[in-house]
N, C-alpha and C positions, 0 to 999 in steps of 0.2 A: 536808124534808131537813135533817139536822143539818150546820152548817157545819164544814169542816175547819180546824183551826188550822195555819197554814203558817208556817214560818220562812224569812224572806227574807234573813237575814243573810249567807248564802253568796254572794249575787249582787252583782256589781259594777255591773250595769245592769238596771233594771226598765223594761220597755216596755209601754205600754198601747195597746189599740185605743181609739177614741173612742166611736163609737155603740154603745150597749148596755153600755158598760163605765164610762166616765167621765161620759157624758151619757146620759140616758134619752131617746134621740132616734131609735130605730129606727122607731117609728110615725110620727114627723115626716117621716122620709125616705121611708117607704113611701107616705105620702099625697102627698108632693111628686112622686114618680115618676108616680103616677096622674094628678095634675093636669097635669104637663108633657106627658104622652102623650095626654090627653083630646081634643085637636083631631083626632087620628087615629081617634077612636071609642072607646066604652066597652069593646068587646071587646078591642081592641088595648091599651088602657090596663091592663086587668085581666091580660092576658098578660104585659105588662112587669112588673107588680107581682109576679106569680108567679115570673118569672125573677129579679127582684131579690131576693126573699126566699130563693130557692133558692141564690143566689150571694152570700150575705152577705160583706162585706169586700172585694168587687171594686169597682173605681172606677166612677163614673158614666159616664166616657168610654167604657169598654168596654160597659157596659150599654146605653147609648143607641146605640152602633154596632151592637150585636146587634139591638136593636129595629128599626132602620132596615133592616138587611140581611135579617133572618130572620123578623121578625114582620109588618111592613108591606111587606116586600120592595121597598123603595124604593132608588133609587140613593143610595149613601152620599156625599151632597154635604156639603161643609163648612158651607154655609149652613143646611141642615136640622139638622145636628148642633149648630151654634151656637144655633139657635132653641130646641131642646130643652134644652140646657144652661142657657140664659138663663132660660127659664121655670122650670126646676127650681131654680136658684139663688135666684130671687126668692121662690119658694114656701117654700124651706127655711130661709132666713136668720132670719126672725123666730122660727120654731119653735126654732131652736138657741139663740137669745138668751134664751128663756123656759123651756125644758124643765128638768127636774130634774137637778141635779148630784149625782153619787154621794156619799152621806154617808161620812164617815170618810177622805176624801182627805187632809185636812190632818194628821190624826193619823198616817196611814200614812207620809206624807212625813217627819214628825218621827221616826218609828220606824226609817226606812230612810235616815237622813241620810248614811250611808256610801256609798250607791249613787247613780249617775246615773239620772235619769228621762227618758224620751222618750215621745212619741206617734208611733205609726205607724198610719195610718188610710187607708181607701179614700176618705175625704172630700177635697175640694179643699184643697190645702195653704194657699193664701192665705186662704181662707174660715176654715179651722181656726184659723190664727194670729190672725185678726181676732176671731173668736168667743171664743177663750180669753183674749185681752187684755181684751176688753169685760167678760168675766165674772170677771176678776181671778184666773184660775187658771194663767195662762201661766208664772208664775215657778216653779211646782213642777217644770216640765219643762226642767231646766237643760241637757240634752243635745239639745234640739231637738224641734220639732213638725213632722212630715213627713206628706205626703199625696199625692194624685194631682195631676197626671196620671201620675207614676211609680207603678208597682205596688209592693205590699209586698215582693215578691221583689227588685225592683230597689233599693228603699230599703235593705233589709237588706244586700244585696251591696255597695252603694256605701258605706254608713256603716261596715261592718265592714272593708272593704278600706282605707278611709281612716283607720282607727284610732279613729273616734269612738265606735263601739259596742264596749264591752269585754265579754269573756266571763270567767266564767260569767254568763249572762243568763237572764231569764225574761220571757215574754210573757203578758199578761193579755188574753184575747180572748173573743169570744162567737160565733164562726163557724167552720165547718170550714176555710175558707181561712186564717183566723188560725192555726189549728193547723198546717196543712200548710206554710204559708210560713215560720212561725217555726221549725218543726222542721227544714226544709231549711237554715235559717241556723245551726242548732246550739243553739237556745234551748230551755230547758224551757218548759212551757206550763201555764197554769192557765185552765180554762174558767169564765167568769163567766156563770152560767146565768140569773140572775133576769130580765134584760131581753132575753135572746136570742130570736130568731125561728126558731131551728131547731125543727122539729116532732118530738116524741117522740125526744129525743136519747139516751135511756138505752142503747140497743144500741151506739151510736157511742161513748159514754163508756166503756162496759165493754170494747169491742173495743180501744180505744186506751189503756186503763188511765189515764184522765185524772184529774188532781187537779181538784176542782170546789168552787166557792163560789157562793153566791147573789149576793152583793154584795161590793164592795171592803171594806166595813165588817166583813165576816166574817173578813178575814185578820188 
């Protein structure tokens, strides 16, 4: 696919998803979900992975709650949820420290010096801030790094109403939930396809008339 040349000069705010957009971490997180759920059996772990991939961009809190309630049909106890979250966090952290960072990030930051930058991710907020600081890319995101347990809809609503997110704005994401939540917030959307886990997205792209790039470096 030939990359589209996109002009971001009209936007006061540019917001990025993390996994699959800024970091090549979708596979890292998919494996971490599998490993966290494996004590419940391979079948259950694979079912969680399928649910995770289908619901890209949704927080781990909601995914593990769904796993307990609907896949293993266990009583949703705080202790069980915390065990899953802890196993997941342990598994995922090292992968986030070592996975590929999107090329072209520094160049794009320089080209869009007029705009504020933020991260809005389904990943854990404190984990994200720690990872971005360790990898020395936190300074690019001058308007904040945000994540779960708040949902993307909640983050958008809170930050817009608080005056921190300025319009016009654009969201760069790799999942259907990224598109849906940012559209509800009044943002334009660019689908970053190269690392996305959406299977056969062409019909979805066409139906929603999406702007598409393979990587951040294509912008």
